[in-house]
N, C-alpha and C positions, 0 to 999 in steps of 0.2 A: 504494500500500500504506500503510494507516494504522498508525502505531506508537504504542503506549501507553507513557508514561513513568510508572511507579509510584513514588510517593515523590519527585516531581519537585522539591520545594523551590522556592526562588526562581529557579533556573536550569533551566527546562524545556528538555530536549534533544530532544524528539520532538514528534509532532503533537498528541497529547492528554496533558495532564499531570494526574495524580491525586495528591492529598496530603490528609492528614487535618487539616492546619493551615490555617485560613482566612486567616491573616496572609500567607502566601506567595502568595495569589491564584491557586490552581490552576484549571484548566478545570473539573475535577470535584472536589468535596470529598467524600472517602470514606475509610473504613478499608481498608487494602490487603488485609485478610483477607476482606472482604465487598464486592466491587466491584459497582457498579450497572450492569453491562453484560450483554447477552444472551450465551448460550453460543456459543462458536466464532465470535466476531466480530473477532478480531485475528490478523493474520499475524505481527506482531512485538510483543514485550513486552520492555520495558527496565527494569531496576532498577540504579541507580547508587548504590552505598553505602547501600542500603536494606535488603537481605535480612537483614543482621546485626542489625537493630533489631527484627526479628520475634520475639515471644515464643511464636509458634505457627507454626514453619516448615512443618510438615506441612499445616496449614490454608492457609497462603499458597500453597504449591506446588499444592495441590488447586485453589485458586481460579484460579491462573494457567493451570492445565491446562483448567479449565472454560471460560475465555474465549478460549482459543487454538484456532485451527483445527488439526485433527489432520493430521500429516505435513508441513505446510508452514509451521508456526510456528517462529520463531526466538525463543527466550527467552534474553536476555542478562542475566546476573547478575554485577555487579562488586562485589567486597568489598574493603575497604581493607587487610586483613591476612590473607594466605593462610596464615600460620603458625597462625592461630586455627582454621582449618577442621578439623584433626584432633581438636581438643578437642570439637567438636560430636559427633563419632562416639564419643569416649572417655567423655563424661559419662554416658551410660546405663550403661556398665559400672561406673563409679564409684558409681552409684546402686544397684547390685545387680542390674540387668537382665542376663541372660545373652546376649541377642541384640541386635545393633545394626542398626537399619534404615537403608535408603537412602531419604531423604525424597522424592526425585524419583520413584523407582520406586513407593513407597507411594502417591504422589499420582496415579499412572496415567500418568506420563510415561515417556520412554525416555531412556537414557543413551547417549552416543556413546563408544565405546572410544577 
């Protein structure tokens, strides 16, 4: 099973490392929002301290869903500060939007209760 490490940095943890910074010498140099892979080609996708750097989380999750095999993919997202997560859902309300969306659901993924 081939695992993709999105935003690998200098310490690639999985089989294929992707990063936008060429200085870290990734296997594939690419923006995490527009990955150069075919649809449904990975069974595991790993983001370690990467997701919180996205300025377009819906686009990122949509892209992760696109490259992931349906029903057998494991997407692991590790963020450094769990306290900050509620603010992601609170910000739209502060900006005047009445509804708050679930970015994983909006991207076509499924949440596990």
